[in-house]
Z-matrix of the N, CA and C atoms (Angstrom, degrees):
N
C 1 1.452
C 2 1.532 1 109.15
N 3 1.310 2 116.18 1 137.64
C 4 1.468 3 121.43 2 -179.34
C 5 1.525 4 110.04 3 -71.09
N 6 1.334 5 116.98 4 149.27
C 7 1.467 6 118.94 5 177.72
C 8 1.521 7 111.05 6 -66.84
N 9 1.316 8 115.64 7 155.09
C 10 1.457 9 122.41 8 174.96
C 11 1.525 10 108.07 9 -75.29
N 12 1.323 11 117.02 10 125.29
C 13 1.459 12 120.35 11 -179.77
C 14 1.527 13 109.44 12 -85.46
N 15 1.343 14 114.97 13 139.55
C 16 1.460 15 121.40 14 -174.35
C 17 1.523 16 111.44 15 -126.15
N 18 1.324 17 115.59 16 142.61
C 19 1.460 18 123.33 17 166.57
C 20 1.519 19 105.90 18 -112.17
N 21 1.335 20 117.19 19 125.51
C 22 1.462 21 122.68 20 179.83
C 23 1.518 22 108.62 21 -100.40
N 24 1.337 23 116.71 22 132.92
C 25 1.463 24 120.93 23 -178.51
C 26 1.521 25 109.43 24 -131.67
N 27 1.342 26 115.56 25 116.19
C 28 1.462 27 122.22 26 179.20
C 29 1.518 28 107.58 27 -163.43
N 30 1.317 29 117.42 28 146.90
C 31 1.467 30 119.91 29 -178.96
C 32 1.529 31 113.06 30 -82.60
N 33 1.322 32 117.41 31 -1.36
C 34 1.463 33 121.56 32 -179.17
C 35 1.530 34 109.92 33 -104.75
N 36 1.344 35 118.21 34 105.54
C 37 1.467 36 120.47 35 -177.92
C 38 1.528 37 113.69 36 -60.53
N 39 1.318 38 117.34 37 -33.16
C 40 1.467 39 120.30 38 178.93
C 41 1.525 40 109.91 39 -66.06
N 42 1.327 41 116.89 40 -44.70
C 43 1.463 42 120.33 41 177.86
C 44 1.531 43 110.36 42 -61.21
N 45 1.326 44 117.28 43 -43.44
C 46 1.462 45 120.38 44 179.07
C 47 1.532 46 111.76 45 -59.24
N 48 1.310 47 116.19 46 -44.41
C 49 1.466 48 121.09 47 179.75
C 50 1.535 49 110.90 48 -63.06
N 51 1.326 50 116.41 49 -44.08
C 52 1.468 51 120.95 50 179.50
C 53 1.532 52 110.60 51 -65.75
N 54 1.325 53 116.98 52 -44.08
C 55 1.463 54 120.76 53 -179.51
C 56 1.528 55 110.89 54 -63.46
N 57 1.324 56 116.97 55 -44.64
C 58 1.465 57 121.12 56 178.82
C 59 1.525 58 110.29 57 -59.76
N 60 1.320 59 117.13 58 -47.62
C 61 1.471 60 120.96 59 179.27
C 62 1.521 61 111.19 60 -61.49
N 63 1.318 62 116.24 61 -46.44
C 64 1.470 63 120.79 62 179.85
C 65 1.524 64 110.62 63 -57.02
N 66 1.320 65 117.24 64 -49.48
C 67 1.457 66 120.65 65 -176.76
C 68 1.524 67 112.05 66 -66.14
N 69 1.312 68 116.73 67 -48.61
C 70 1.459 69 119.60 68 -174.91
C 71 1.524 70 113.13 69 -73.83
N 72 1.326 71 118.22 70 -30.06
C 73 1.459 72 120.27 71 178.89
C 74 1.528 73 112.11 72 -82.59
N 75 1.325 74 117.10 73 -31.81
C 76 1.457 75 120.87 74 -177.27
C 77 1.523 76 112.01 75 -86.74
N 78 1.336 77 117.33 76 -34.09
C 79 1.468 78 121.86 77 -175.02
C 80 1.533 79 111.39 78 -131.32
N 81 1.342 80 118.88 79 54.20
C 82 1.471 81 120.47 80 -172.62
C 83 1.529 82 114.36 81 -62.62
N 84 1.314 83 118.78 82 -28.21
C 85 1.467 84 120.14 83 179.11
C 86 1.522 85 112.24 84 -83.51
N 87 1.336 86 116.93 85 -15.24
C 88 1.464 87 119.44 86 -173.94
C 89 1.516 88 114.85 87 -102.58
N 90 1.329 89 117.76 88 -30.14
C 91 1.468 90 119.63 89 -176.24
C 92 1.522 91 110.99 90 -133.57
N 93 1.334 92 113.93 91 151.67
C 94 1.454 93 121.69 92 175.48
C 95 1.521 94 107.62 93 -139.24
N 96 1.319 95 117.29 94 116.90
C 97 1.460 96 121.70 95 178.09
C 98 1.529 97 107.47 96 -79.59
N 99 1.339 98 116.39 97 117.26
C 100 1.462 99 120.90 98 -177.51
C 101 1.520 100 112.70 99 -97.92
N 102 1.341 101 116.96 100 -11.09
C 103 1.454 102 118.90 101 178.89
C 104 1.510 103 112.34 102 179.54
N 105 1.336 104 113.34 103 172.37
C 106 1.465 105 120.74 104 178.71
C 107 1.520 106 108.38 105 -140.61
N 108 1.326 107 114.95 106 151.22
C 109 1.464 108 122.02 107 176.77
C 110 1.520 109 107.94 108 -138.63
N 111 1.327 110 115.34 109 154.42
C 112 1.464 111 120.48 110 -173.81
C 113 1.519 112 114.55 111 -107.85
N 114 1.335 113 118.03 112 -4.03
C 115 1.470 114 121.24 113 174.38
C 116 1.520 115 108.59 114 -159.65
N 117 1.319 116 115.68 115 175.29
C 118 1.457 117 120.50 116 -176.41
C 119 1.513 118 113.93 117 -62.44
N 120 1.322 119 117.97 118 -39.90
C 121 1.466 120 120.16 119 -179.95
C 122 1.522 121 111.53 120 -64.68
N 123 1.321 122 116.58 121 -43.00
C 124 1.460 123 119.84 122 177.53
C 125 1.530 124 110.29 123 -66.08
N 126 1.328 125 116.95 124 -34.50
C 127 1.463 126 121.11 125 177.37
C 128 1.525 127 110.84 126 -61.59
N 129 1.321 128 117.32 127 -41.30
C 130 1.465 129 120.85 128 178.84
C 131 1.524 130 110.61 129 -60.90
N 132 1.326 131 116.45 130 -46.31
C 133 1.466 132 121.00 131 -179.06
C 134 1.526 133 111.47 132 -65.79
N 135 1.324 134 116.67 133 -47.04
C 136 1.467 135 120.27 134 -177.09
C 137 1.532 136 111.24 135 -68.57
N 138 1.316 137 116.84 136 -36.95
C 139 1.466 138 119.67 137 -179.33
C 140 1.526 139 110.95 138 -63.52
N 141 1.315 140 117.57 139 -43.83
C 142 1.464 141 119.56 140 179.91
C 143 1.528 142 111.29 141 -69.43
N 144 1.322 143 117.12 142 -30.68
C 145 1.459 144 121.46 143 179.03
C 146 1.532 145 111.58 144 -76.82
N 147 1.333 146 117.67 145 -45.84
C 148 1.466 147 122.18 146 -171.77
C 149 1.531 148 114.12 147 -90.99
N 150 1.332 149 117.97 148 -22.39
C 151 1.467 150 123.47 149 179.33
C 152 1.536 151 112.81 150 52.21
N 153 1.343 152 117.78 151 56.77
C 154 1.470 153 119.39 152 179.88
C 155 1.526 154 111.17 153 -70.40
N 156 1.316 155 115.77 154 161.62
C 157 1.463 156 120.49 155 173.89
C 158 1.521 157 110.57 156 -74.12
N 159 1.343 158 115.86 157 -39.77
C 160 1.464 159 121.95 158 -175.98
C 161 1.527 160 108.98 159 -139.00
N 162 1.343 161 115.32 160 141.18
C 163 1.464 162 122.08 161 174.77
C 164 1.523 163 108.03 162 -112.09
N 165 1.334 164 115.97 163 126.94
C 166 1.462 165 121.93 164 173.15
C 167 1.516 166 105.97 165 -98.72
N 168 1.322 167 117.64 166 115.58
C 169 1.456 168 122.62 167 -165.76
C 170 1.528 169 111.99 168 -127.21
N 171 1.341 170 115.78 169 118.43
C 172 1.459 171 120.80 170 175.44
C 173 1.521 172 109.14 171 -67.81
N 174 1.312 173 116.81 172 143.11
C 175 1.463 174 120.14 173 179.70
C 176 1.514 175 112.85 174 -84.25
N 177 1.330 176 118.16 175 -33.35
C 178 1.465 177 121.99 176 -174.06
C 179 1.525 178 110.24 177 -104.73
N 180 1.336 179 115.22 178 97.57
C 181 1.469 180 121.42 179 177.58
C 182 1.518 181 107.69 180 -139.13
N 183 1.335 182 117.26 181 151.80
C 184 1.463 183 119.18 182 175.04
C 185 1.532 184 110.12 183 -69.03
N 186 1.297 185 116.08 184 160.32
C 187 1.467 186 120.06 185 -178.08
C 188 1.509 187 109.33 186 73.19
N 189 1.318 188 116.36 187 -134.79
C 190 1.463 189 120.54 188 177.21
C 191 1.523 190 108.58 189 -76.08
N 192 1.321 191 116.34 190 107.04
C 193 1.464 192 120.21 191 -177.78
C 194 1.526 193 110.85 192 -80.54
N 195 1.317 194 115.32 193 177.27
C 196 1.452 195 120.41 194 -177.38
C 197 1.514 196 113.94 195 -60.75
N 198 1.332 197 116.97 196 -42.47
C 199 1.468 198 119.22 197 179.83
C 200 1.521 199 111.60 198 -63.14
N 201 1.320 200 117.45 199 -32.69
C 202 1.459 201 120.77 200 176.54
C 203 1.517 202 112.82 201 -77.28
N 204 1.314 203 116.53 202 -31.83
C 205 1.471 204 120.77 203 -177.81
C 206 1.521 205 112.62 204 -78.36
N 207 1.323 206 118.09 205 -31.15
C 208 1.467 207 120.87 206 -174.98
C 209 1.527 208 112.19 207 -55.72
N 210 1.338 209 120.51 208 -52.47
C 211 1.474 210 118.08 209 -178.59
C 212 1.526 211 113.21 210 -64.76
N 213 1.314 212 117.16 211 -31.60
C 214 1.472 213 120.16 212 177.74
C 215 1.523 214 110.68 213 -68.78
N 216 1.339 215 115.88 214 -43.54
C 217 1.460 216 119.73 215 176.31
C 218 1.526 217 110.79 216 -61.81
N 219 1.311 218 116.52 217 -41.62
C 220 1.466 219 121.27 218 -178.92
C 221 1.526 220 110.54 219 -62.70
N 222 1.346 221 117.50 220 -39.06
C 223 1.471 222 120.74 221 177.81
C 224 1.524 223 111.47 222 -68.96
N 225 1.332 224 116.87 223 -43.37
C 226 1.465 225 121.44 224 -178.82
C 227 1.523 226 112.45 225 -69.30
N 228 1.320 227 115.65 226 -39.43
C 229 1.465 228 121.06 227 -172.69
C 230 1.530 229 110.30 228 -138.61
N 231 1.316 230 117.70 229 76.11
C 232 1.474 231 119.01 230 -177.14
C 233 1.521 232 113.66 231 -62.01
N 234 1.329 233 116.77 232 -19.75
C 235 1.462 234 120.54 233 -177.31
C 236 1.521 235 113.80 234 -82.62
N 237 1.326 236 118.28 235 -14.69
C 238 1.464 237 121.14 236 -175.70
C 239 1.533 238 110.47 237 -79.61
N 240 1.320 239 115.60 238 143.97
C 241 1.457 240 120.53 239 173.39
C 242 1.519 241 109.56 240 -84.39
N 243 1.316 242 116.86 241 141.37
C 244 1.464 243 121.27 242 179.85
C 245 1.519 244 108.62 243 -128.14
N 246 1.341 245 115.17 244 123.04
C 247 1.459 246 121.33 245 175.99
C 248 1.527 247 107.23 246 -116.72
N 249 1.318 248 116.27 247 119.65
C 250 1.461 249 122.01 248 178.36
C 251 1.518 250 109.68 249 -81.90
N 252 1.333 251 115.15 250 138.51
C 253 1.468 252 122.32 251 177.65
C 254 1.522 253 109.03 252 -124.14
N 255 1.322 254 117.42 253 146.31
C 256 1.458 255 119.66 254 174.27
C 257 1.521 256 111.23 255 -162.31
N 258 1.339 257 115.24 256 152.53
C 259 1.463 258 121.04 257 171.47
C 260 1.521 259 109.81 258 -92.24
N 261 1.319 260 115.95 259 -11.61
C 262 1.461 261 121.06 260 -179.09
C 263 1.521 262 109.80 261 -68.05
N 264 1.306 263 115.60 262 158.69
C 265 1.458 264 120.26 263 178.04
C 266 1.522 265 109.45 264 -54.06
N 267 1.317 266 115.91 265 132.81
C 268 1.462 267 120.96 266 -175.84
C 269 1.525 268 113.06 267 -64.79
N 270 1.322 269 117.85 268 -24.03
C 271 1.460 270 120.44 269 -178.16
C 272 1.516 271 110.64 270 -60.51
N 273 1.298 272 116.29 271 119.81
C 274 1.458 273 122.03 272 178.51
C 275 1.513 274 113.77 273 89.14
N 276 1.317 275 118.46 274 -36.40
C 277 1.464 276 120.59 275 -178.79
C 278 1.524 277 111.73 276 -71.18
N 279 1.318 278 116.72 277 -37.15
C 280 1.467 279 120.32 278 176.89
C 281 1.525 280 109.73 279 -58.74
N 282 1.317 281 116.19 280 -50.87
C 283 1.463 282 120.62 281 -178.51
C 284 1.526 283 111.47 282 -62.60
N 285 1.334 284 116.79 283 -41.48
C 286 1.466 285 120.68 284 179.94
C 287 1.530 286 110.84 285 -64.89
N 288 1.331 287 117.38 286 -42.51
C 289 1.469 288 120.87 287 180.00
C 290 1.524 289 110.93 288 -65.34
N 291 1.317 290 116.88 289 -43.88
C 292 1.463 291 120.05 290 179.53
C 293 1.527 292 111.14 291 -67.04
N 294 1.316 293 116.77 292 -39.16
C 295 1.471 294 120.34 293 177.36
C 296 1.523 295 111.49 294 -64.65
N 297 1.326 296 117.22 295 -32.22
C 298 1.466 297 121.35 296 179.06
C 299 1.525 298 111.81 297 -74.10
N 300 1.336 299 117.46 298 -17.64
C 301 1.456 300 120.35 299 177.97
C 302 1.511 301 115.56 300 123.46
N 303 1.337 302 118.36 301 3.88
C 304 1.464 303 120.27 302 176.96
C 305 1.528 304 109.43 303 -68.11
N 306 1.323 305 115.63 304 151.31
C 307 1.463 306 120.87 305 177.94
C 308 1.519 307 112.25 306 -86.08
N 309 1.329 308 116.25 307 -26.76
C 310 1.457 309 120.02 308 -177.74
C 311 1.519 310 108.77 309 -158.02
N 312 1.316 311 115.78 310 172.70
C 313 1.461 312 123.16 311 -176.31
C 314 1.517 313 107.51 312 -142.70
N 315 1.339 314 116.99 313 132.25
C 316 1.463 315 121.32 314 176.80
C 317 1.523 316 108.34 315 -134.07
N 318 1.316 317 116.28 316 124.39
C 319 1.460 318 120.62 317 174.44
C 320 1.525 319 108.40 318 -70.43
N 321 1.329 320 117.56 319 138.87
C 322 1.469 321 120.31 320 -178.21
C 323 1.520 322 112.04 321 -60.27
N 324 1.319 323 117.91 322 -28.31
C 325 1.467 324 120.77 323 177.80
C 326 1.527 325 111.87 324 -65.93
N 327 1.341 326 116.79 325 -19.20
C 328 1.460 327 121.73 326 -176.68
C 329 1.530 328 113.35 327 -109.42
N 330 1.324 329 118.01 328 15.73
C 331 1.465 330 120.89 329 -176.52
C 332 1.527 331 112.76 330 -57.73
N 333 1.331 332 117.54 331 -41.51
C 334 1.472 333 120.70 332 -177.91
C 335 1.516 334 112.84 333 -57.97
N 336 1.320 335 117.16 334 -35.99
C 337 1.462 336 120.29 335 -175.08
C 338 1.523 337 113.86 336 -103.07
N 339 1.329 338 117.87 337 -31.09
C 340 1.462 339 120.26 338 -170.09
C 341 1.520 340 115.67 339 -104.67
N 342 1.338 341 118.36 340 -19.25
C 343 1.461 342 119.35 341 -171.74
C 344 1.529 343 112.88 342 -70.06
N 345 1.312 344 119.15 343 -52.63
C 346 1.461 345 119.62 344 -177.61
C 347 1.532 346 111.96 345 -60.87
N 348 1.337 347 120.22 346 -44.29
C 349 1.468 348 118.58 347 176.28
C 350 1.536 349 112.42 348 -59.30
N 351 1.330 350 116.97 349 -36.41
C 352 1.469 351 120.09 350 177.85
C 353 1.527 352 110.83 351 -66.59
N 354 1.336 353 117.23 352 -43.14
C 355 1.469 354 121.01 353 178.11
C 356 1.523 355 109.81 354 -60.49
N 357 1.307 356 117.02 355 -46.66
C 358 1.474 357 120.84 356 179.41
C 359 1.523 358 111.17 357 -59.23
N 360 1.333 359 115.89 358 -47.36
C 361 1.464 360 121.89 359 -176.94
C 362 1.534 361 110.77 360 -63.19
N 363 1.329 362 116.46 361 -47.30
C 364 1.468 363 120.64 362 -177.70
C 365 1.526 364 110.59 363 -67.03
N 366 1.325 365 118.40 364 -43.56
C 367 1.465 366 121.14 365 179.40
C 368 1.525 367 110.52 366 -62.36
N 369 1.318 368 116.75 367 -42.82
C 370 1.473 369 121.08 368 179.05
C 371 1.525 370 111.04 369 -62.53
N 372 1.329 371 116.71 370 -44.53
C 373 1.461 372 121.31 371 -179.67
C 374 1.527 373 111.29 372 -64.40
N 375 1.321 374 117.04 373 -42.76
C 376 1.474 375 120.72 374 179.62
C 377 1.522 376 110.99 375 -66.65
N 378 1.324 377 117.78 376 -38.13
C 379 1.465 378 120.72 377 177.04
C 380 1.523 379 110.69 378 -64.48
N 381 1.321 380 115.77 379 -40.82
C 382 1.470 381 120.30 380 178.40
C 383 1.519 382 110.34 381 -62.37
N 384 1.339 383 116.94 382 -45.48
C 385 1.457 384 120.93 383 179.27
C 386 1.521 385 111.70 384 -63.76
N 387 1.326 386 117.33 385 -38.80
C 388 1.467 387 121.12 386 179.19
C 389 1.528 388 109.17 387 -64.40
N 390 1.321 389 117.54 388 -40.08
C 391 1.456 390 121.22 389 177.73
C 392 1.516 391 111.89 390 -63.72
N 393 1.319 392 116.97 391 -38.03
C 394 1.472 393 120.96 392 178.07
C 395 1.518 394 111.45 393 -67.03
N 396 1.348 395 116.96 394 -35.09
C 397 1.469 396 120.21 395 -179.75
C 398 1.523 397 111.97 396 -70.23
N 399 1.331 398 117.23 397 -27.31
C 400 1.461 399 120.27 398 -176.60
C 401 1.533 400 112.49 399 -88.95
N 402 1.332 401 116.94 400 -11.00
C 403 1.466 402 118.61 401 179.90
C 404 1.496 403 111.36 402 -96.54
């Protein structure tokens, strides 16, 4: 099975570098980072260009933030999985991200334990939905 392709979106280049290394070194057969973006507008452009399976998207960024980018991404690419990430308190942000159209939500404090299961779940669900659309 091919790895799940990921687009990482966060305004912190150090976090992006660490996240990319963590994912690719820990789960090399399961995930492949195909690109990174530093704000919501760049995420829109890169997502349409790279066509990732799943987008990991920070909610708190300058300019077009994650909550603003999620519905636009969902309209442009309904087939893509979107997982919202944040360091902010999860209370309220989970509901806001899901209401905006995200498939899942992972607090950055829980990345070690919750991120890969979320990626697997979202990729599986999106593949299932894509199969239903083609039949």
